[in-house]
N, C-alpha and C positions, 0 to 999 in steps of 0.2 A: 504494500500500500504506500502511496506517495505521502511524504511528510508535508504537513500543512502548518504554516506560520501565520499568525494573526496579530502582528505587533500593534501596540497602542501608542508608542512613542518613537521618536527618532532613534533613541538608544536601543530599544528593543529591535527595531528594524535593522540597524547596523549590526547588532549581534547575530541576528538570524542570517544575514547575508554572509558575514565573516565566518560563521560557524557551519555554513552549508558545505556538504561534501560533494555536491554536484549541482547541475543547472537548476534554476528556479523559474517557474512561470509566474509572472506578476499579473494580478487582476485587481480591479476595484470591486465593482458589482458584477463583473463578467458579462455586461450587456453587449460588448463588442468583441467577445472572444472568437467569433467567427470571422473576424477581419484580420487578414494576414495569413502567413503560413503556420501550420501547426507547430507548436513548440515541443520538442522532445526533452522533457525534464522529469526529474524524480521528485521534485518538490513544488509546492504551491505557496506563493507569497501573497496573501490576501490582505489588501490595504484598506478594506472597508471600515475597520475600527479607527483608522486615522481620519476622524470626521468632526466637522463643526466649523463654524465661522469664527475666526480668531480675532480679526480686526476689520471693522467697516467704517470708513470715513467718507460719508456721502459728499461732504463739502470739498474733499480732496479728490473725489472720483477714484478711490482706491479701495480694494477689498482683499483681505488675506484670509485664506481658509485652508484647512487640512485637505490633502489631496483626495481622500476618500469621501469627501462631502458630496452628497447627491446634488446634481445640477438643479433639480427641482427646488431644493432648499435654498440654493443660491439665488435662483430667479425669483422666488417668493420674497426673499428679503429685499432684493433690488426693486421689485415692483412696489413694495411698500413705500419706497422713497422716489418712485417714478423714475427709476434708472434701469439699465439693462447691460447685458453683455452684447455689445453692438454687432459682433460677428455672427450672431444668430445660430448658436450651436444646435445641430440636429439631435433628435432622440432616435437612435437607431436600434434600440432594443427590440421593438416589434419586427424590424426587418430581418432579424436573426432568430425570430420565433420566441422571443422573450416578452415580458411585460413592459409597458411604457413607464417612463419616469424613473428608471433605475440607474441611468448613467451618472458617472461621477466627474467632478471637475478635473481630477488628474488624468482620467481616462480620455477625456475630451482633448486635453492638451497633448497627451502622448500621441494621439492620432492626428492632431492639428486639424480638427474638423471645423468647418464653417458653413453657414447656410446661404440663402439667397442674397443677403446684404453684403457678401464678400467683395464685389467690385467696388463698393463705396466705402466699406468699413475696414477692409483688410481681413487677413486670416487670423486664426486664434493666436499664433505666435506674435502677431503685431500688438497684442494687448497683454502679453505675458511679461510682467515687469520683474519678477524675482522669484526665487525658489530656495527651499531647504530640501536637500536630497541626499541620497546614499548611493555611492558608486559600487561597482562590482567587487571592490576589496573590503567593503564594509566601512568605508570612511564617510563621515558626514561632511557635507560642504554646502556653502551658500553661494548664490550668484544673483546679481541684480540687486534691486532694492525696493523700497515702498514709495518711490516718487516716479512720476511719468518720465522725467528726464534724469538719467543717471550716467555717470562716466566712471563706473567702478572697475573698468577693465573689459576683458572679453565678455561678450554678450552670450553666455552659455544658454540662456533661455531660448534663443533662436535655434540652437542646436538640439536641445532636449525636446522641443515641440516637434512632433512628427517623427521621433525616434522609436516609437512603439515600445518603450521600456527596455530597449536594448543597451542603453548607456547608463541609466541610473533609475532608481525608484524614488519618485517624488514623495516628500513628506508634507510640505506646505508650499502653497503657491500664492503669489500676489498678482492681482489682475487690475488692469485699468477698466473702469466702467464709464458709461456715458448716460446722459439724460435720455429717457425713452420718449419717442414721439407721442404727441397728444392724440393724433388721429392718423388714419391711413385710408386710402382709397386706391382702387386699381382700374386702369383703363384696359379693357379686353377687346382685342381686334381680331376678328375672324377672317377666314378666307385666304390666308397667306401660306404659300409653300415655304419650305425650310429656308431657301436662299433669300427670299423676300423678307421673311421674318427676321433673320439674322441682320440683314441690312437695316431694317427698321429699328431693331433693338440697339444697334450701334449708334444710329442717329439720336435715339431717345436718350441713351446714357451720356452722350456728348452734348446734349442740349442744356439750356439754362433752366429747364424744368426740374432739375435735381431729382431724377428718377433713382429710387433706392434699390430697385430690383427689377430684372427683366428676364422673362422666361418664355419659351415657345413650346406649346404642347400640341403635337400633331393629333389628328383625329383618333378618338378612342382612348386617349389618356385622360383620366379623371372626368368622365362624362357626367357623373352625378353633380359636379360643381359647375362645369362650363359647357356642358352639352357634348354631343357626339362628334361635332365638327372640329373640335380643337380650337385653340386661340393663342394669340400672343399677349402676354400679360405684362403690364408696366405699372409698377407701384410707386405711389407718391405718399410721403409721410410729412407730418408737421402740424401746424395749426389749421383749423378748418378754413379760415380765410385764405391762408397761403396755398393750401391744396387746391381750392377752387380756382384761384388765379393761375397757378402753374398747370393745372389740368387744361384750362382753356388755351394756354400757351402751347402745351404739348400737342393738342389737337391741331392747332394752326400750323405748327412746324412740320408735323408729320402728314398733314392733309388727310387725316383719318378721324372720323367721328367716334367709332368704336362704341362699346357699351361700358357704362360705369358700374363697377362693383362697389357697393357700399361697405361700410366698416366690417360688419360680421362676415360677409361673403369674401371680402378681400383677405381678412385675417385667416379664415378657414382654408382658403386656396393656398396661401403661402406656407402655412403650417403643414399642409399636406405635401407640398413639394419639398419643403425643408426635411421632413421626416421620411420622404420617399414612399409615401403610402400607396402610390400606384403599383408598387412591387411587393407589397406585404402579402403574405399568405400564399405565395407561389413557390415553385421549385426551380425557377429560372436562375441561371447564372446572371450576375449583375456586374457590369463594367462601368467604371468612371473614366471618361476620356477628358483630359485637360489639353486643349489645343488653342491656337490663336483664333479668336472669334471669326476673323475673315475667312478662315479655312474650314470652319466646322461643317458647313453644309456640304462642301466637296468631300470631306472625310466620310460623311454619312453616305454620299453617293457611291464612293469607292467601296464601302462596306457592303452596301446593297448589291453592287455589281460583282462582289467577290464570290457569290454563290452560297452565302450563309443561310439564305432563305429569309422568311419574315422575322423581323425583330421589332421590339417595342422600344421607343426612345423618347426622350424630351431634352430640350436645351435649357440650361440655367446660366447665370452669370453673363447674360447678353450673348450667349453662344460660346463662351469660353469653357464651359463644362457641358459634356454630353453624358446622360445616363442611358445605358443601353442594356436591355435584357433579352436573353435568348436561351434556348434549351441547354442544360448543363450536361452535354454529351461530348465525347471526344475531348478536345482541348478547349471546349467552350468558345471556339472561334479565336483563340489567342493569336495564332500565327497571322490570320487574315486581318484581324482588327489592328494588331500592331503594325502590320504591313501597310495599312491605310493611314496610319498616323505618322506623317513625315516629320512633323515637329510637335513636340509635346510628349505626353506619356499616357499610358493606359494601365489602370489598376483594376484587378479582379476583386471587387468588393464583397461578393458573396458567391460561394460555390460549395459543394460537398467537400468534406475534409480530404478524401483521396485525391480529388482534383486540385485542391490547393497545395497538396504535397507534391504533385507531379508537374504543375505549371507555375511559371514565374508569376507570383501574385503582383509584385511591383515591377515597373518597367526595368528590363535588364540594363545594367550599367556598362559603360565603357570600361576597359581594363584599368585605366588610370584611376577612375572614380572608385572602382572596386578596391583597389589597393589603398586609396585614401580612407575609404569606409572601414577597412580592416584596421588601419592604424588608429583611427579615432576610437573604434570599439576596444582595441587593446589598451589604449590610454585610460579609458574609464573602467574597463572590465577585462583585465588580462587573462583571467581564468575562464572567461566565457560563462559566467554564472547567470546573467540576467537575460531572460527571454531569447536564448540562442536560436538563431534561424527564423525568428519571427518575420523578418523582412527579407533576408536573403540566406540561402543555404550556406552554412559554414561561417556565418557572421553573427 
């Protein structure tokens, strides 16, 4: 039976890592355990007991919490002061067959997840100010601070975000928070093919209307909210007066009247896209493609022409991100999908465990980058104790 550690303090966490005789799999609530390659470990490092808000200074727009704190608890505290995590972290628990509302702050940062507001607000790592963590040698270290601007040396927060627990186990994290918008509305425009929709989203995001999110849903995606015909969605946030003026401006600039989604319908639509609800409850393999927006429609044309057969997809981030679902057979289209992505990368976000063990989940790296990744891993975790192989085999 695998050994399980449930530390309550940084010291207990450090002792568990230092005393481990083999590799450890790090989890918070385990809501994203299906993301990444399977970890071959003899021990489980459960950080869920490292929980609770440690410091919240609304006037300074800064919050510090233990890494195992549920995101739902963080967002409830922020909502009470009309603030938010601006990068709109998704709740992916149901995507992997689990309950909603279980994801943790540390898990979200480890995966560097961000939702539809990403083009305007940036990624999770852009709001990650500081951390207390334990490396693979069982050493406690700090990086960053509790101010929005700090010059304390190397910005290890940027490195830890998106490292999937392969470099260090987070104990505490400090985040920048921002005021939440008072209202939101969405302009839904129907009848556009992928290429026209991407062009329109690019114009909208570059306009003076301050669009906070732009997505295109082809026919059949989310019909309960926008109908069977699909739509291009453009979100505006702010005060009611400001939204009304900017919505009129956006319609003039795009020369499209569209249909206006009021507050509740707008919120429900973007939460559905954020949490990838169109793909809940299916056995499909799910890919995330990050590409230059100007190339996204041609990437999808190439994938359609590659012989993969019918796929389900939608565009987010103004075309910079494509979510693509198809049967989880063979290599789940890995060779053809990556062959169509000339610039950017393709990540296998969901697939059965044997498939994730056989196929590169993350975009294969050039040899020089693989060498660099090994050196970084060795500097933090020379014995290979922390989530070995979660991102790349042998790292």
